[in-house]
DRENDO-1510 file (C-alpha; in Angstrom, 1 decimal, always signed):
<recs>
REC; n; res; u; v; w
REC; 1; MET; +15.4; -74.5; -19.1 .
REC; 2; VAL; +14.2; -71.1; -18.5 .
REC; 3; ARG; +10.6; -70.3; -19.4 .
REC; 4; LYS; +10.1; -67.1; -21.3 .
REC; 5; SER; +8.9; -64.0; -19.7 .
REC; 6; HIS; +5.2; -62.6; -21.3 .
REC; 7; GLY; +5.4; -59.6; -19.3 .
REC; 8; PRO; +4.0; -56.0; -20.9 .
REC; 9; ARG; +7.2; -54.7; -21.7 .
REC; 10; ARG; +8.3; -57.8; -23.8 .
REC; 11; LYS; +9.3; -57.3; -27.6 .
REC; 12; THR; +10.2; -53.6; -26.9 .
REC; 13; ARG; +13.7; -53.0; -26.8 .
REC; 14; LYS; +14.0; -51.4; -30.6 .
REC; 15; LEU; +10.5; -49.8; -30.0 .
REC; 16; PHE; +11.3; -48.1; -27.0 .
REC; 17; LYS; +14.6; -47.5; -27.8 .
REC; 18; LYS; +15.9; -43.7; -27.2 .
REC; 19; HIS; +18.4; -41.6; -29.9 .
REC; 20; PRO; +21.5; -40.5; -27.9 .
REC; 21; ARG; +20.5; -36.9; -27.4 .
REC; 22; GLU; +17.0; -37.7; -26.4 .
REC; 23; ARG; +18.3; -39.7; -23.5 .
REC; 24; GLY; +17.1; -38.8; -19.9 .
REC; 25; LEU; +13.8; -37.3; -18.8 .
REC; 26; PRO; +11.4; -35.6; -20.9 .
REC; 27; PRO; +11.2; -31.6; -20.9 .
REC; 28; ILE; +8.9; -29.9; -18.1 .
REC; 29; SER; +6.8; -28.4; -21.2 .
REC; 30; ARG; +5.4; -31.8; -22.3 .
REC; 31; LEU; +4.2; -32.6; -18.9 .
REC; 32; LEU; +2.6; -29.2; -18.3 .
REC; 33; TYR; +0.7; -29.4; -21.6 .
REC; 34; GLU; -3.4; -29.5; -21.3 .
REC; 35; TYR; -5.1; -31.5; -23.7 .
REC; 36; LYS; -8.9; -30.5; -24.4 .
REC; 37; VAL; -11.5; -33.0; -24.8 .
REC; 38; GLY; -12.2; -33.5; -28.5 .
REC; 39; GLU; -8.0; -33.0; -29.4 .
REC; 40; TYR; -6.5; -35.6; -31.3 .
REC; 41; VAL; -3.2; -36.7; -29.4 .
REC; 42; VAL; -0.3; -39.1; -30.9 .
REC; 43; ILE; +0.7; -42.1; -28.3 .
REC; 44; LYS; +4.4; -41.7; -28.2 .
REC; 45; ILE; +5.4; -44.0; -25.1 .
REC; 46; ASP; +8.5; -42.4; -23.1 .
REC; 47; PRO; +10.9; -45.5; -21.9 .
REC; 48; SER; +12.2; -43.5; -19.1 .
REC; 49; VAL; +9.0; -43.1; -17.4 .
REC; 50; HIS; +7.1; -46.2; -16.4 .
REC; 51; LYS; +4.3; -44.7; -15.0 .
REC; 52; GLY; +1.2; -44.4; -17.0 .
REC; 53; GLN; +2.5; -46.1; -19.9 .
REC; 54; PRO; -0.2; -47.7; -22.2 .
REC; 55; HIS; +0.6; -51.1; -23.7 .
REC; 56; ARG; +2.9; -51.1; -26.4 .
REC; 57; ARG; +0.6; -52.0; -28.8 .
REC; 58; PHE; -0.7; -48.8; -28.8 .
REC; 59; HIS; +3.1; -46.7; -29.6 .
REC; 60; GLY; +2.5; -44.7; -32.5 .
REC; 61; LYS; -1.2; -44.8; -32.6 .
REC; 62; VAL; -3.5; -41.4; -33.2 .
REC; 63; GLY; -6.4; -41.1; -30.6 .
REC; 64; VAL; -9.0; -38.7; -29.5 .
REC; 65; VAL; -8.9; -37.1; -25.8 .
REC; 66; ILE; -12.5; -38.2; -24.2 .
REC; 67; GLY; -11.6; -37.2; -20.7 .
REC; 68; LYS; -9.4; -36.9; -17.8 .
REC; 69; ARG; -8.5; -39.2; -14.9 .
REC; 70; GLY; -6.6; -38.1; -12.2 .
REC; 71; ARG; -3.3; -37.1; -14.0 .
REC; 72; ALA; -4.0; -39.2; -16.8 .
REC; 73; TYR; -5.9; -38.9; -20.1 .
REC; 74; ILE; -8.8; -41.1; -21.2 .
REC; 75; ILE; -7.9; -41.5; -25.0 .
REC; 76; ARG; -10.3; -43.5; -27.6 .
REC; 77; VAL; -8.0; -45.3; -30.1 .
REC; 78; ARG; -8.8; -47.2; -33.2 .
REC; 79; ASP; -7.8; -51.1; -32.9 .
REC; 80; GLY; -8.6; -53.0; -35.9 .
REC; 81; ASP; -12.4; -52.4; -36.2 .
REC; 82; THR; -13.1; -52.0; -32.8 .
REC; 83; HIS; -12.4; -48.7; -30.6 .
REC; 84; LYS; -10.5; -49.2; -27.4 .
REC; 85; THR; -10.2; -46.7; -24.1 .
REC; 86; VAL; -6.3; -46.0; -23.4 .
REC; 87; PHE; -5.3; -44.3; -20.0 .
REC; 88; ALA; -2.2; -42.6; -20.5 .
REC; 89; ARG; -0.4; -39.9; -18.7 .
REC; 90; PRO; +0.9; -36.9; -20.7 .
REC; 91; GLU; +4.7; -37.9; -20.4 .
REC; 92; HIS; +3.3; -40.3; -23.2 .
REC; 93; LEU; +1.4; -38.2; -25.6 .
REC; 94; MET; +2.0; -35.5; -27.9 .
REC; 95; PRO; -0.5; -33.1; -29.8 .
REC; 96; PHE; -1.4; -34.4; -33.3 .
REC; 97; LYS; +0.0; -32.3; -36.0 .
REC; 98; GLY; -2.2; -33.1; -39.4 .
</recs>
């Protein structure tokens, strides 16, 4: 019998699926956007870019940018009763409009 995989991308077939008109790499403007410390962002994981992907648990969550490390941003996200720090590159972030 084949053992079940417990990798970081398990159970993401529906979660990371793109619609036909969204296929391919993200627009360059999404990569060049500079987030400021204290700005709210939405973590929307882009499945076509594997580098800098946060864990699937944080997909769709809103967090606050608390810093930058290399190309990635450090985001504080609430997970249940605790706050967690998530490292994500700008391909997987969007400005929060709310």
